[in-house]
Each structure stands twice: as structure tokens, then as C-alpha cells.
N, C-alpha and C positions, 0 to 999 in steps of 0.2 A: 547375441544381443546387438541390435542396431544402435550405433552411436554416431554423433557428429565427428567427422574426421578433423583431426588437429591439422591446421595449415601453417606452414612457415611463411614469413613475410616475403614472398617471392612473386613478382609481377607476372611470371610466365604462365602460371596456372590460371590467372585472371584473364590473360590475353586470349586463351582458348575459348572462354565463354562469349567473347564478343567478336571472335573471328567470323567474318561474314557481314559485319556492319558496313553498309555502303554509304553512310551519311545521307540517306534519302530524305530524312527530316520527318518521317511519319510519326515517330514518337515525340519529336519536339513540338509538333502541333497540338498534342494532347496533354503534355506534362509540363507544369510550371517549373518543376525542378530541372528538367532537361533544357527547357528554354533558357534558364539562367546559366547553366554550366556547359551546355553543348551536348553533342551526340555521344553515345557510349564509346565509339571509336576515339573521339577527341578527348574524352575523359581518360581513357586508357593511356593515350599518348602522354597526357599530363602526368599521370601516375607513374609511368615508366621513367619520366624525367625527374620526378620528385615524389617519393612515397608519402610525404606529408600531405599531398593532395588527397590521400585516402580519407581524410577527415570529412570531405564533402559528401561521402556516401551516407553520413548520418542525417543529411537533409533529404534523402530519398525516403518516401513512405513505404517502400517495398510492396506497393499495392498490386503490381503485376499488370497494370494497364498497358505498359510499353510492350509486354510480351504479346498481348492480343493484337495490337496494331502493327507490330513489326512484320514486314513482308518475309523476312528470313526466319521468323519464329524463334528468335534467339531468347534464351532464358535470362533476361536482363535483371529480373528481381533477384535471381541467384547470384548474378554478377555483383550487384551492389551489396548483397548480404556477405558474400565472400570478401569483398573489399573491407567491409566493417570488421570481419574476423581478423584479417591481416593487420589492420590498424590497431586493434586491441592487443594483439600479440606484441607489437612494438611500443604501444602507448597505453598500457593498462590504466594509467592515471586518468585517462579520458572518461572512464566509467564513473568517476566521482561526480561528474556533472549530472548524473542520473540518480543521485542518492535518494531522492524522495520516491522515485518509482521503484528502485531496488528495495527500499525499506518496505514499501507496500507489498512487494512480492515476497519478501522474507516473512512478513507477518502472515501472509496467506499460506505459507508452507510451514508455519510454526506449530508446535504442539497445542498452543492455546486456541488456534483458529481452525486447524484441520480436524477432520473426523471421518472415519470409515465405518459404515454400518452395513454389514452383510448378513441378511436373514438366512434362514435355513434354505438349502438348495439354490442359493444365489449364484447365477451365472451371468447376470446382466446388472449393470449399475447405472444410475443417473448421475452425471457429472455436470452440475449447473455452472461451475466457474465462479470467479470472484465478483465480477460486476453485477451479475443478476442477484446473487445472494445478498450483496451489500445494498443494492438499491431496491430490491423487491423480495424480502424474505418471506412475506405471506404468500405472494404469488408463487415463489419457488416451492413452498410447502404444498400449496394447493395443486400445483402441477404434478409434484411427486405423488401425492395421494391419488390423483386422477390416473396417472400411469400405473400405479400399483393396483388399482381396481381391476386393471386388465392383466397385470402380471404381479401377483402377490409376493413373489420372491425377489422382486427388484430391490437392489441395494441403493444406498445413497452415499456418495463420496464428496465431502466438502474439502477441497484442496485447490491449489493453484497449479496450472500447467506450466508455469514459468516461461510463457511466450515472450515477456519483456527481455529476459536474459538471452533468449534465442535470437531475437531481432537485434539486440545490441551487439551481437557477435561474441558474447561471453560463453564460449563453448564449454569450458570447465564447469561453470556454475549451472548451466542448463543440464549437462550430463549428471551432475551431482544431485540435482533436485528432481528431475523428471523420471529417471530410470529406476530409482528406488520405489517410486509410486507405481510404475508399470510392473515391477517385479512383485510388489505386494499383491496386486490384482491377479496376476497370472498364477502366483503361488497359492492363491485361495480360490482357484477355479473360475475366475471371471474371464469370459471370452468376448463379452460385448459391452461397449461403453456408449451410452446415449448422452450426447452433449447438447447444451443449450447455447453455449458461446461458440461462435464461428471460429475464433482463434483456437480454442481448445480442440475443436473438431479437426483442424488442420494439423495440430501437434500430434494427436493420437493417430490420425490417418497416416502421417509420414513416419513417425518414430515408434509406432506400435502396429506394424503392418500385419502381424499375426492375429491381432484382435479385430473384431467386427466393430467398426465405428459408425454410428448412426446419428443423424441430426434429430433432435427431439421433435422438430416440426414435421419431419416425415412420419415419425411414430404417431404424433398427435393427430395428424390428418387421417390416420386409419382408424381412429377411435370414435366413439359417439361423444360429441362435444357436450359440455354441461348446458343445461337449459338457460336461456337468457331472453331478455325482452327484445321485441322486434327493433331492428336497427337499420337506418338508411343513411346514406351520406357518400361523400367522395373523398378518397385519400390517394396519396402517391407513395410508392415504395422506394426505400433506400436499401439496396442490396449491399451488405458489407463487402469491401473490396477483396477480403480474403476468401469470399465465397463465389467469386466470379466464375470459377471453373466447376461449380456444383449445380447443374441445371435441375437436378431432382429436388434440391432444396428450394430453388427458386419457385418451382411449380407447387411444392407443398405449401409454402407460405402464401402464395396467391390463392390456392384452394381454400385455405383456412379463412382468409379475408372474404372470399366469395361466400363461404358458408355463413359467415356472420351477417351478410346482407349488404356489404359495402361495395361500392364501385371503385376499381383501381384505375387511375390514370397514370401511365408510365412517364417517367422523366426522360430527358434526352439520353442520358447515360444510365443504362440499366442493365441488369444481368451481367453478361460478359464484359461490358464496357463501363461498369459502375465506377463512380469516383470515390476517392477516399474522403472520409469525414473530416480529416485533419489530424486525427490522433494516431494514425497508422505509423508503424515503424519508430515510435517514440520521438517523432520529429518535433513535437511541441516544445520539448526541452532543449532542442538544438537550434531550431530555426522557427520561432513562433510566428513571424510574419508569413513565411511560406505555408505553415500549417493552417493559419487563419484564412489564407487565400483559398485553400481547398474547401474549407467549411463554407465560406461565403459563396463560392461557386455552386456548391450543392444547394444552399439556401435559395439562391437565385433560380435554379432549375425547379425547385419546389413551387415557386410562384404563389406563396401564401397558402398552399394546400397543406393539410396535416400530413406529416411525414411519418410513415410506419416502417420500422426496421426490426430485425430480429437479432440485433446486437445491442446489449444494454450500454456498452461503451459508446457506440455510435449515437444512440439516443441522447445520452448526456452531452456528447460533444456538439451535437447539432442544436440543442435547445436554446443557446444564447442567440441564435440567428433565425430559428424556425420552430414552429410548433411541431413537436415530435412525440411519438408514443411507441411503446414496444408491442409487438404483435401479440404477446401473451396477455397484455392488458386489453387488447381488442377482443381476444377470444373469451377471456374470463370475466371482464367487466367493461363491456364496450361503451356504455353510457358515460362512465367516468373518463375513459380514455379519450373520448371524442370531445369533451368539453374544453380542451386545450388549457386547462388550469393546472396540470400536473407539473410538479417541480422535482428536481433531482435532490436527494438528501446530501448534506454536507459530509465531510470525511469522517468526523467523529461518529456521526449517526450511522454511517456505513459499517464502521467497526462494531458498533453495538448491535446492529442488525445481524451481522454474521455470527456474533457470539450467541445471540438469542436463538438463531436458527440451529446452531450446534446443540445448545441446551435442549431444545425441543426434540431434536433427533435422538439424543441420548436417552431421553425419557420415554419416547413414544414408539421407537422402532425396536422390536424384539429381534435380537441378533444371534447368529451363530458365531460370527466374528465381529469384534468391535475394536477399533484402534484409532490412533492418530500418530503424528510424527513430530520429532523435535526439529528445531530450526538448524541445529548444528549436525555435522556429519559425525560418524563414529570416531574418526581421528581427532576432530575438534573437541568432541566430548572427552576423549582421553586426555588431551592437553588441558582442558578446563579442569578436569578432576585433579590432574597433577598439580596445577596451579593452586587449587584449593587446599590440597594436602600440604604444599610448601608453606602457604600463608598460615595455615593452622599450626604447623610445626614451629614456625618462627614465633607465633604468638605464645605458644606454650613455653618455648625456650626463653622468651622475654620475661614471662611471669616467673619462671623458675629462677632466672638470674636476679630479678628484682628481690625475690624473697631471700635468696642465699646471700646476697651482698648487703642486705639491709636497706637498699635504695627504696624499697616499697614504703618505708616510713615517710619519705618525702612526698609521696603521692597523696597523703592525707589532705583532705580539703582545707583543714585548719592551717596546716603549714604552708600550703600553696597560697592561701589567701593572705597569710602573714607576709609571705615573700612579695606578693603583688602589692600589698599595702605600702611596702617600702618605696614603690615608684610613684605613689600618690595618685593624683588626679589623672595622670597621663595614661595609665594602663588601660582602663576601659575605653578611653578615647582612641588610643592607638588601635585597639582591637576592633572597634566599630569602623574606623576608617579603612582598615585592612579588609574587613568583611564587605564594606561598601564597594571597594575597588575590585574584589574577587569576581563577581559576575561579569563586569564589563571587560575584564582581562581573561575571561574564560578559565578562571582558576576554580578547582572543585571546592564546594562549600561545606561538604560533610566533615572534612578534617577540622575546619575552623569551628564548626558547631560543637564537635566533640571537645575541642580545646576550650571553648567558652564554658562548657559545663565543668571541666576540670579546674579551670582557673577561678571562676567566679561563683561556683555553686549553682544550685537549682533555680533560685529566684532571679538573681542578677544575671546569671548566665542566659536565661530566657530573654530578659529585658534587653541586654546588649546584643544578643545574637539576632533576635527578630528585628531590632532596630537597624542593624547593619544589613541584614538580608533584604529588608524592604527598601532601604535606601539604595542598595546595589541594584535591585530590580528596577527601581525608578530611574536611576542614572542611565542604565542601558536603554530603557524605554525612551527617555528624553533625547539621548544621543541619536537614536534611530529616527525620531520624529522631527528634530529640529537641526541637527548638525550633519549627519551622514546619511540622510534618507535615500538619495539616489544610489550611493555606493552600496549600502546595505541591501536595497531592493534588488540590485544587480546580482547579489550573492545568493539571496533567498529566492531562487527561481523554480525550485522543485514544486510539483503539483500539490504536495501536502501543505506547503506554506500558502499557496494561492487559495486553497480550500479553507485554510484557517481564517483568512481574511473574509471569505464569504460567510463562514459560521459566525464570526464576530458581528458581521453586519446584521445577521438575523437574530442572534441571541445575546449579544453584548457581554456584560460582566459574567454571565453564567458560563461562558466558554473559559474565561480566566479561572473561575472557581473549579471547573471540571479538570482543567489541565494542571492546576496546582495540587489537587487532591488525588487525581488519577493520572500520573505522568505518562503521556504517549509521545512527548516531544522532548528533545534535549533542553534542560532548564535554561542554560545561558542563552542559547539561540532563541528560545521562546520569548525572553525579555525584549530582544531586539525586534522580533517578528510582531509583537503586540504594538510596538511603536509605529509600525507601518499601517496599522488598522485605524478605523475611525472611532475606536472606543475612547471615552473621556478619561483623562489622566486621573481624575479623582476616583472614578469607579475602579480603574485598574489598580491604583495604589491601595485603596481600602480593601478590595477583594483579595489582593495578593497578601496583604498583612494578615487578614483573618484566616485565609485558607492555608498559609504557610505555618501558622501558629501551632496547630496540632503536632506536626512532624517536629517542629523545633522543641516543643515541650518534651516530646518522647525521647529524642536523642540527648537533650540536655539532662533529663532525668537519669538516663542510663550512664552518661559519661561522668556526671557529678558523683555517681556512686561507685566509680571504679576503685577508688582507694579502699573503701570498706569491703568491696567484693574481693579484692586481692588478699585482704586480711581474713577472708572467710566469713565476712558479715554481710547479710542481706538487708539492705536499708529499704525504707518505704519509698524513697525516690526510685530505686531500682525496680520495685514492684509496679509503681506508677508507669515507669518507662516501658516495661514489658507489656502492660495492659494496653497502652496507647499504640505501641508498635503492632500488636495483634489486631487492634481495632482498625488501624489504618490499612493493614493488609486485607482485612475483610471488607473494607469500604467498596472496592470495585465489584465484589460479588453482590453486595447489597444494592448497588446502583443498577446492575444488570437485572436483578430480581424485580426492582421497583419499575424499571422500564418495561419489563415483560408484563407485569400486572396492568400497567397503564394501557399497553397495546391490547390486552385481552378485554379490558373494560370498554375500549373504543370499538 
């Protein structure tokens, strides 16, 4: 099984990759990154003097343009990737900077979002990747059905190739995520993978060499395209930088565009010399200014023409500066693709799109083998289960101890309320002040909620808890908006927080409601993040209050009934709490179903 080699932080193996660099300047003239930091030989010299200089490799987009223009044909993209790997070995904490991107990757490889559908006699699968399924679920399904009309046994695999971990130099995570996927396919008789994402194509081509990896655009070009209205116009093509060494893919895409009836005018940098869109190598999170300069350069070359690409990530990256469309939109719905009004969906919408596509695949693909995978490894699952067993054992031991010692009598709500009554007015006030401070100090709120139910009972527990929780959320919001705006913005740099800002700009309070009811973001960080958006404070406060109330009532109802439960009595509060917890658990499923019906109606 081919795996990435683990490298020790030694500069000598890096020096071999740039041995032969003559400082001719050919790569500097093409690359903004090298213009800033110097030739590969100069960078290697700096690295040998101080290994901390390895951090600058994360500003390289790994696009490979330097390889093409280098007279000595040095593998410079591999040089900078190896430097990243070395740096991560010495400084694994650097990966925290890419938390948002790694979270997105983890979601893509989770049990909830992954799905493997292999029909009878399946030896080939369509692997669309994350970006296409998130931005174009209907187009992905339409393409799959079109391919299946030519090959009925074609399977569908919804998963992530983990290219971000690969490019970040996180060897262990990439091995842990990609190779179980490859093993599953091989063990189930799959020998051909058809990819839509150029990054997925490169991963399978390099790390699954025994499998036949094909670009979907090559396959599509050999089929009879769906009927469409007559189309005319002029476009230009952005070749993704990872595809610069794939001339057969270049030709297939241009052939598809020609069949649609469009004229293609090439940009200055195309095919082998294509430029990065700015998102390559995860540079946006490391050096935003440099990444945006690549995007602007590409937009300038487009010169107001519609840019067509075959990478969904490139299309999204270019749209802020240029009109851009995916080649699949051109093939299947050219009139819509050419009107220049297409917009990229927000992050939450992308997640919902992928879940809807998985649901559709589960319902409509008759399979010989069906599966998905969990986010954790086998070892992690063992540790998780062990932790759960320990917690359960401690809980049982605590209950037994309480009953044997008679301490359970003091957990009766009446006695607790009598004890609190002795402190007078201050007890509820102290509780609410503590709850108000908890979110701002990143303290967990659930233990306080449970405590509120035990101390104050079902009614006043809800009143005091929701008051404190809402006040705490508002304090964090106001701190972010008026006191620490610049500092907090500098910390929340991950793409998912930037997309949250875009979602709020489009949907306002609905995003607050959605994230309160269906949590996809850390609660405490979310309070600060909303303070950086343009949502009105009154809308934020009211929506937070209303949408946090169901969970508050549920947990207060359960915790306020713990005394009776320990004594073997099931109270009405306990039943109400259970019903609400179940209802809240089913809410995400209801939302997905509702969104699916809306899409079908449209």
C-alpha cells in the first residue's frame, strides 16, 4: 500500500530537491511568492540557517508553475510541500491556524456526510468531491444519472479525498483518512474512479496508482450530451493549477465547450502555465494578501469575459472578482450559466446540499454494497467507548453512594429550595451573574443549566437560566462589536467564520435561529462571531432568546426531576424533558426534509 513517507525535520533531504537551482530568476518572474522570498536556492539557504523559516512554505500555493518555467526542471512544488511536512513535525500547533478548513474536511469524511453506493457488478465509481456536491447537488445528480445511462453499474461515492491535510503537510491525518477509503473501494472490486474535482483526481492518481483514475470531463466528452437550446457566445477558460500536467483533460473540456457552441478565447496563462485562483495550497488562511493577488491577476487576464473552469473551488474563488461558471453548468444548462447571475451558496447551505444529495442517493440507488464511515479511527473509537464506559460507571457509583448514605434525600427539590431560600434574594442573582459571565469566559453552559434545574425547580430554573444565557450571549456579542472587534476578527480567520458573515448578510436573523437550533459551530465562539456581522443587536438578542428556550426547558425539566428519579419516581417534568430532547434531536432531520421538499417544488 502506497503511503506518504514520514520525514524527519532534517534540511539535507530538502537540499536534494533544489540541487541544481542556479538563481536564474525564471521562476521569480512568474511567481509572486518567490518574488517576495527569493529563489528556491536562497530559501533553502535561509532554512538551513534557521528551520523556523520553514513556515514561509505555507505561503506557496503549491501550484507547480515554477516547475514548468524552471530550466533545470526541478520539482519545486514537492520541495515546498516537503518543507511544510518538516515544519509540521516540529510545530504541529501550526495546524490550529487551519481549524476551519480541517473542520470542513472532517465533516466531509464523517459518517453523517459520507456515503458509498455500489450497485451490482460495480467496478467503477463516480467520485464528485466536496465542492461540487456542496455547491451543485442537482447538477451532481444529473451528471451521475447521465453517466449511469451509459454505464448502469456505475457507483457513487460521497466522501472527501483529504487534499487539505495532504497540502498542509499533515502526513498522519492524510494517511488515516484517505487509505481506508481506497481500501474499501479495492476490497469491493472497484478498479476505476471517475473524479469531477481536479484535486481528487491528483490524489487518486498519485496515491492509488493501481486504480484507473479518469476525469469525468474525458468520460463526458465521449457520451452523447443532453439536448439543449442553441447557444452562442465567447468565454475564456481557467485551467485549475493542479491540472496543468493533464493535456487530455484540457482538450476534453475545450471539446465540451465547443460542442455547446461557445467560442473559447484563451488567457495569457493557460494549460501548462495556468495561474492559481488564490485558494491553492490553503494559502488564503496563511497569507490572504498574497492569495488575493493571484485571484486579481487571474481576473485581470479574464478581461471581463465569462470565466469557465472545471473546478468548483476555483469558480467560487474567482467570483468576487470575475464572472465565473462551471463547465458542467455550461453543458447541462448553458443559458443559465451564461447570464452571469449565478452566486455561490453559503457554508450552511453547502452542508444541507450535501446531506440532501446523500439522502437522495440512499433512496434511489439500488446497491449491492452500501456504506459510510465515521470521523474517528478505530483506535479513537475504542478510546471514546472506554471514556463512555468510565463516565457511566462513575454515574452509577454516584447514584448507589447517594442511596446507600442517605444523601439522596438532600437532592429533593423541596429541601434544595429550602436551603437556597436561606440565602434570600442573592441566590438567583448570583446564579444569573455567573451564567452571564460563562459564555464570555468560554465556560460550558450545560452544567450550569442542570444546576439551575436542581436548585430552582422547573419554572424558576427556566426563568433564571434563559435570562442568564441570553445575557451572556449578548455580552459576548457586544464585546465583539464595540470593544475587541479588531482583536477578535484577527482570531476568527477560518473560512467558515468568513462564510458565516456572508450568510448573515443574506439571511439575517434566520442564520441565528438556525445555528441556535441546529448547532454546527461552537456556541461560545458563535456569540463573538455574530458580533462581527452586520445583524441588528435587537434581532440577535430576541432570536437567541426564543431559539435557546426549547433546549433550556428540556434540560431544566430533566435536571429538576433528578431527585424524584433517584428515588425511583418518574415525574411529569422528566417526561416533558425527554419529549423535548427527542423533539430537538429530530429537528435537524425535519429541516433537511423541509428543504428537500422546497427544492423539489422549485
